[in-house]
C-alpha positions as CSV (number, residue, x, y, z in Angstrom):
1,M,109.9,1.7,-9.2
2,I,107.1,0.0,-11.1
3,P,108.4,-3.5,-11.9
4,L,109.3,-3.8,-15.6
5,S,107.2,-7.0,-15.8
6,E,104.1,-5.0,-14.9
7,V,104.8,-2.6,-17.7
8,I,105.4,-5.4,-20.2
9,E,102.1,-7.0,-19.0
10,A,100.3,-3.7,-19.5
11,K,101.7,-3.5,-23.1
12,K,100.1,-6.9,-23.8
13,K,96.8,-5.8,-22.4
14,I,96.5,-2.6,-24.4
15,N,97.7,-4.2,-27.6
16,G,95.0,-3.9,-30.3
17,V,93.1,-1.3,-28.4
18,V,95.5,1.6,-27.8
19,N,97.4,3.1,-30.8
20,K,101.1,2.5,-31.1
21,T,101.9,6.1,-31.8
22,P,104.7,7.2,-34.1
23,L,108.2,8.0,-32.9
24,A,109.6,10.2,-35.6
25,E,112.7,12.4,-36.0
26,A,112.1,16.1,-36.1
27,P,114.7,17.5,-38.5
28,L,114.0,21.2,-38.0
29,L,114.0,20.9,-34.3
30,S,117.1,18.8,-34.4
31,Q,118.9,21.4,-36.5
32,R,117.8,24.2,-34.1
33,V,119.1,22.5,-31.0
34,D,122.1,20.8,-32.6
35,A,120.9,17.3,-31.5
36,K,119.0,14.4,-32.9
37,V,115.4,14.8,-31.6
38,Y,112.6,12.2,-31.9
39,L,109.0,13.1,-31.0
40,K,106.7,10.4,-29.5
41,K,103.4,11.6,-30.8
42,E,100.8,10.7,-28.1
43,N,98.7,13.6,-29.4
44,L,97.8,11.1,-32.2
45,Q,96.5,8.6,-29.6
46,I,92.8,7.5,-29.9
47,T,91.6,10.0,-27.3
48,G,94.2,12.6,-28.2
49,A,96.5,11.8,-25.2
50,Y,98.4,9.1,-23.5
51,K,96.0,8.8,-20.6
52,I,94.0,6.0,-22.1
53,R,97.0,3.7,-21.6
54,G,96.9,3.8,-17.8
55,A,93.1,3.9,-17.6
56,Y,92.7,0.9,-19.8
57,N,95.3,-1.1,-17.9
58,K,93.7,-0.3,-14.6
59,I,90.2,-1.2,-15.7
60,S,91.4,-4.4,-17.3
61,S,92.8,-5.5,-14.0
62,L,89.5,-5.2,-12.1
63,S,87.5,-8.2,-11.0
64,N,84.2,-9.0,-12.8
65,E,82.3,-7.8,-9.7
66,E,84.2,-4.5,-9.6
67,K,83.5,-4.0,-13.4
68,K,79.9,-4.7,-12.8
69,R,79.6,-2.1,-10.1
70,G,81.3,0.6,-12.2
71,V,84.2,3.0,-12.1
72,I,84.5,6.7,-11.3
73,A,87.2,9.4,-12.0
74,A,87.7,13.1,-11.4
75,S,88.9,15.0,-14.4
76,A,88.3,17.9,-16.7
77,G,90.3,16.6,-19.6
78,N,92.4,13.7,-20.9
79,H,91.9,11.3,-18.0
80,A,88.2,11.7,-18.3
81,Q,88.2,10.6,-21.9
82,G,90.7,7.8,-21.2
83,V,88.5,6.3,-18.5
84,A,85.3,6.8,-20.5
85,Y,86.7,5.1,-23.6
86,S,88.3,2.2,-21.7
87,A,85.1,1.6,-19.6
88,R,83.1,1.5,-22.8
89,V,85.4,-1.2,-24.3
90,F,84.8,-3.4,-21.2
91,G,81.1,-2.5,-20.9
92,V,81.7,-1.0,-17.5
93,P,79.5,1.9,-16.2
94,A,81.6,5.0,-15.8
95,T,81.0,8.2,-13.9
96,I,83.2,11.3,-14.4
97,I,83.1,14.1,-11.9
98,M,84.1,17.4,-13.6
99,P,84.4,20.9,-12.2
100,E,81.4,23.1,-12.9
101,A,83.4,25.4,-15.1
102,T,84.5,22.7,-17.4
103,P,84.0,23.8,-21.1
104,L,80.9,22.3,-22.7
105,L,83.0,20.7,-25.5
106,K,84.8,18.5,-23.0
107,V,81.6,17.6,-21.2
108,V,79.9,16.6,-24.5
109,G,83.0,14.7,-25.6
110,T,83.1,12.7,-22.4
111,K,79.4,11.9,-22.6
112,A,79.7,10.8,-26.2
113,L,82.1,8.1,-25.0
114,G,79.3,6.7,-22.8
115,A,80.2,8.1,-19.4
116,E,77.8,9.8,-17.0
117,V,79.1,13.3,-16.2
118,V,78.5,15.0,-12.9
119,L,79.5,18.7,-12.6
120,K,80.6,19.5,-9.1
121,G,83.0,21.9,-7.5
122,E,84.7,25.2,-8.5
123,N,88.0,23.5,-9.4
124,Y,89.6,20.1,-9.8
125,D,90.4,19.6,-6.2
126,E,86.8,20.1,-5.1
127,A,85.7,17.7,-7.9
128,Y,88.3,15.2,-6.7
129,E,87.1,15.3,-3.1
130,Y,83.5,14.9,-4.2
131,A,84.5,11.9,-6.5
132,L,86.1,10.1,-3.6
133,Q,83.0,10.4,-1.5
134,Y,80.8,9.5,-4.4
135,A,82.9,6.4,-5.0
136,K,82.5,5.4,-1.3
137,D,78.8,6.1,-1.2
138,N,78.1,4.1,-4.4
139,N,80.7,1.4,-4.0
140,L,82.5,2.4,-7.2
141,T,86.2,1.8,-8.0
142,F,88.0,5.1,-8.2
143,I,90.5,5.4,-11.1
144,H,93.2,7.8,-10.0
145,P,94.9,9.7,-12.8
146,F,98.4,9.1,-11.5
147,K,98.7,7.7,-8.0
148,D,98.0,4.0,-8.9
149,D,100.5,1.3,-9.9
150,K,98.3,-0.1,-12.7
151,V,97.9,3.4,-14.2
152,M,101.6,4.1,-14.0
153,A,102.4,0.7,-15.6
154,G,100.0,1.6,-18.4
155,Q,101.7,4.9,-19.0
156,G,105.1,3.2,-19.0
157,T,104.1,1.4,-22.2
158,V,105.1,4.7,-23.9
159,A,108.7,4.0,-22.9
160,L,108.6,0.4,-24.2
161,E,107.4,1.6,-27.6
162,M,110.1,4.2,-27.8
163,Y,112.8,1.7,-26.7
164,D,111.7,-0.8,-29.3
165,E,112.3,1.7,-32.1
166,V,115.3,3.6,-30.8
167,D,117.3,1.8,-28.1
168,D,120.3,4.2,-28.0
169,L,118.6,7.4,-26.8
170,D,120.7,9.5,-24.5
171,M,117.8,11.2,-22.9
172,I,114.0,11.3,-22.7
173,L,112.0,14.4,-21.9
174,V,108.7,13.8,-20.1
175,P,106.0,16.3,-19.0
176,I,105.1,16.2,-15.3
177,G,101.9,17.1,-13.6
178,G,101.0,14.5,-11.0
179,G,103.8,12.3,-12.1
180,G,102.1,9.2,-13.4
181,L,103.6,9.4,-16.9
182,I,107.2,10.0,-15.8
183,S,106.9,7.4,-13.0
184,G,105.9,4.7,-15.6
185,I,108.4,5.8,-18.3
186,G,111.2,6.3,-15.8
187,S,110.6,2.9,-14.1
188,A,110.6,1.1,-17.5
189,I,113.7,2.9,-18.9
190,K,115.9,2.6,-15.9
191,Q,115.3,-1.2,-15.8
192,L,116.0,-1.5,-19.5
193,D,119.0,0.9,-19.7
194,P,120.0,2.9,-16.6
195,H,122.3,5.1,-18.8
196,I,119.4,6.8,-20.5
197,K,118.6,10.0,-18.6
198,I,115.0,10.8,-17.7
199,I,114.4,14.5,-17.5
200,G,111.0,15.8,-16.3
201,V,109.6,19.1,-17.5
202,T,107.0,21.1,-15.4
203,A,105.2,24.3,-16.0
204,K,106.6,27.2,-13.9
205,G,103.0,28.1,-12.9
206,A,102.5,24.7,-11.3
207,P,105.8,24.2,-9.4
208,A,104.8,21.6,-6.8
209,M,106.6,18.6,-8.3
210,Y,109.7,20.6,-9.3
211,E,110.1,22.0,-5.8
212,S,109.4,18.7,-4.2
213,F,112.1,17.0,-6.3
214,K,114.6,19.6,-5.3
215,E,113.7,19.4,-1.6
216,K,113.2,15.6,-1.7
217,K,109.8,15.9,0.1
218,A,106.3,16.2,-1.1
219,L,105.2,19.9,-1.2
220,G,102.1,21.7,-2.2
221,T,101.3,25.1,-3.6
222,S,98.5,27.6,-2.8
223,D,97.6,28.1,-6.5
224,V,98.4,27.0,-10.0
225,R,98.2,29.1,-13.2
226,T,99.4,27.9,-16.5
227,I,98.3,27.4,-20.1
228,A,99.5,23.8,-19.7
229,D,96.2,22.7,-18.0
230,G,97.0,19.0,-18.4
231,I,99.9,19.3,-15.9
232,A,98.4,22.0,-13.6
233,V,98.6,20.0,-10.5
234,R,98.5,21.9,-7.2
235,D,100.1,19.4,-4.8
236,A,102.8,16.7,-5.2
237,N,102.0,13.3,-3.7
238,E,104.4,11.1,-1.9
239,K,103.8,7.9,-3.9
240,N,104.8,9.4,-7.2
241,L,107.6,11.5,-5.8
242,K,109.2,8.5,-4.3
243,I,109.4,6.8,-7.7
244,I,110.5,10.0,-9.4
245,L,113.4,10.4,-6.9
246,E,114.4,6.8,-7.8
247,C,114.3,7.1,-11.6
248,V,114.4,10.7,-12.7
249,D,117.7,12.4,-13.3
250,D,116.5,16.0,-13.2
251,I,113.5,18.3,-13.5
252,V,113.4,21.6,-15.3
253,Q,110.7,24.3,-15.6
254,V,109.3,26.3,-18.6
255,D,107.0,29.3,-18.4
256,D,103.9,30.0,-20.4
257,E,105.6,32.2,-22.9
258,E,108.1,29.3,-23.7
259,I,105.2,26.8,-23.8
260,A,103.3,29.0,-26.3
261,N,106.4,29.3,-28.5
262,A,106.7,25.5,-28.6
263,V,103.0,25.0,-29.4
264,L,103.3,27.4,-32.3
265,F,106.6,25.9,-33.5
266,L,105.0,22.4,-33.5
267,L,102.0,23.6,-35.4
268,E,104.0,25.5,-38.0
269,K,107.1,23.4,-38.4
270,Q,105.9,19.9,-37.5
271,K,102.3,20.2,-38.5
272,L,101.2,18.9,-35.1
273,V,98.4,20.2,-33.0
274,V,99.7,19.9,-29.4
275,E,98.3,21.1,-26.1
276,G,100.3,23.1,-23.6
277,A,101.2,20.2,-21.4
278,G,102.3,18.2,-24.5
279,A,104.6,20.9,-25.7
280,V,106.7,21.4,-22.5
281,G,109.5,19.0,-23.6
282,V,109.9,20.9,-26.9
283,A,109.8,24.2,-25.0
284,A,112.7,23.0,-22.7
285,L,114.8,22.2,-25.8
286,M,113.9,25.4,-27.6
287,H,114.8,27.6,-24.6
288,D,118.0,25.8,-23.6
289,K,116.9,24.4,-20.3
290,I,119.0,21.3,-20.9
291,E,122.4,20.7,-22.5
292,V,121.7,18.4,-25.5
293,K,124.4,19.2,-28.1
294,D,125.2,16.1,-30.2
295,K,122.9,13.9,-28.2
296,K,120.0,11.7,-29.2
297,I,116.8,12.9,-27.5
298,G,113.3,11.5,-27.2
299,V,110.5,13.9,-26.4
300,V,107.1,12.7,-25.3
301,I,104.3,14.8,-26.9
302,S,101.8,13.8,-24.3
303,G,98.6,15.2,-25.8
304,G,96.9,17.3,-28.4
305,N,93.6,18.3,-26.8
306,I,94.1,22.1,-26.8
307,D,91.2,24.5,-26.6
308,V,90.7,26.1,-29.9
309,G,90.3,29.5,-28.3
310,M,93.7,29.1,-26.5
311,L,95.2,28.0,-29.8
312,S,93.9,31.1,-31.5
313,V,95.4,33.3,-28.9
314,I,98.8,31.6,-29.2
315,I,98.8,31.9,-32.9
316,E,97.9,35.6,-32.9
317,K,100.4,36.5,-30.2
318,G,103.1,34.5,-32.0
319,Q,102.4,36.4,-35.3
320,I,102.7,39.7,-33.5
321,K,106.0,38.7,-31.8
322,A,107.4,37.5,-35.2
323,H,106.5,40.8,-36.9
324,R,104.0,39.1,-39.1
325,K,101.1,41.0,-37.8
326,M,100.7,44.4,-36.3
327,K,97.7,46.2,-34.7
328,L,97.4,50.0,-34.9
329,L,95.1,52.6,-33.4
330,I,95.2,55.6,-35.7
331,T,93.5,58.9,-35.3
332,L,92.3,60.7,-38.4
333,I,90.0,63.5,-39.4
334,D,86.4,62.3,-39.7
335,K,85.5,63.4,-43.2
336,P,84.8,61.7,-46.6
337,G,87.8,60.1,-48.1
338,A,90.0,60.1,-45.0
339,L,89.8,56.3,-44.5
340,R,90.5,55.8,-48.2
341,K,93.7,57.9,-48.0
342,L,94.9,55.8,-45.0
343,T,94.2,52.5,-46.8
344,D,96.0,53.7,-49.9
345,I,99.2,53.9,-47.8
346,F,98.9,50.3,-46.7
347,E,98.2,49.3,-50.3
348,E,101.3,51.0,-51.6
349,L,103.3,49.2,-48.9
350,S,101.7,45.8,-49.7
351,A,100.4,45.5,-46.1
352,N,97.2,43.4,-46.1
353,I,94.3,44.6,-43.9
354,I,92.8,41.7,-42.1
355,Q,90.6,43.6,-39.6
356,I,89.3,47.2,-39.3
357,D,87.1,49.1,-36.9
358,Y,86.0,52.7,-37.1
359,D,85.0,54.7,-34.0
360,R,83.8,58.3,-34.0
361,T,82.0,58.4,-30.7
362,S,84.7,57.7,-28.1
363,T,84.7,60.3,-25.3
364,T,88.5,60.5,-25.6
365,L,88.2,61.9,-29.2
366,S,88.1,65.5,-30.1
367,Y,85.0,66.5,-32.1
368,G,85.7,65.9,-35.8
369,D,88.2,63.1,-35.2
370,A,87.8,59.3,-35.5
371,N,89.8,56.3,-34.4
372,V,90.6,53.5,-36.7
373,T,91.7,50.2,-35.2
374,I,93.4,48.2,-37.8
375,A,95.2,44.8,-38.0
376,L,97.7,44.2,-40.8
377,E,99.6,41.2,-42.1
378,T,103.2,42.2,-42.5
379,K,106.4,40.7,-43.8
380,G,108.8,41.3,-41.0
381,K,110.4,44.0,-38.9
382,E,111.7,46.1,-41.8
383,H,108.2,46.1,-43.4
384,Q,106.7,47.2,-40.1
385,N,109.2,50.0,-39.8
386,S,108.3,51.2,-43.3
387,I,104.7,51.4,-42.3
388,R,105.5,53.4,-39.2
389,D,107.6,55.8,-41.2
390,A,104.9,56.3,-43.8
391,L,102.3,57.1,-41.2
392,K,104.5,59.6,-39.6
393,K,105.4,61.2,-42.9
394,H,101.7,61.7,-43.7
395,G,101.1,63.2,-40.2
396,Y,99.0,60.5,-38.6
397,R,98.8,60.1,-34.9
398,F,98.9,56.4,-33.9
399,H,100.1,53.9,-31.4
400,E,100.5,50.2,-31.5
401,E,98.4,47.6,-29.6
402,F,100.1,44.5,-28.3
């Protein structure tokens, strides 16, 4: 474990620089799972995620000579911004190696914090290997995102803040990617109160740490695929796994559908913008991965830096699944007034048209026909059934798009 004294020292160092984020009860979620649930809102952190805690603690520990030479990290997301922000506070030159496919918004955001960004490699692993060599060639200090004692101690300050506010939690749910966050939190909590259970949550599409925990040895995977990009780590490492085996009581998995449901729930019910990795703890609660009835639960919302395109997809799919939106492809006779007759049906049923497209040239159409692709706002399952019945009654050929 990381010594509690190291975590306490890290808390002193980050004080005044890193936000003490809210730990707030979530009444609707609590009611849903029949437990008392508190959310630790690291999505409201300075850089939108907890990563700044570990990065700042690590950089603060460097010698003056090391600071002068500069630091380097490999990241396409939260760790990049945490390192860049912390380096700027200390006036330390920072280089961030990002995969070539990194979205421009993340590149620009990291540069805006004063770091030099180098795009290299097709994925994180290639960027990581390049960063290690670059650090060696240029005598820079490499800031690892999770396999570093100072970084883990910094992440453990999340636990101290939670314990200061609510010291009688039964359980804390923590996202797991590489394991730095849960190593720090687990180390601190088990030394403060070993009766509090630490439960890790991984994405099913990135199963390395889950499988390693079950097998009690570090394992890797050939590929990762999940919307929770912040915890999409391909291989488990022995250092973090050793700590996790010491201080974590169990690890559960959630799939992308469950993660998306949690993101949408947090947006609608808690008014929180949360990235996929940050939502996995809530996903585990919502989908009964853990027995929590009548318990007091802390959930770490690790970050809020979700891509707006991904958020848009999650919202739209969620609306369709909740019967609040439907998409129809309707074939009608291509003549004046045909479209108006169709839209009159929707008006009579109080279905709001939010998107429409008219196609008369598709090679699948008979001559004289047209396809109308239409998206409707609806008021639930019964409302949608009424729309289907009305279309059938008027003789329209249609099918739904999902």
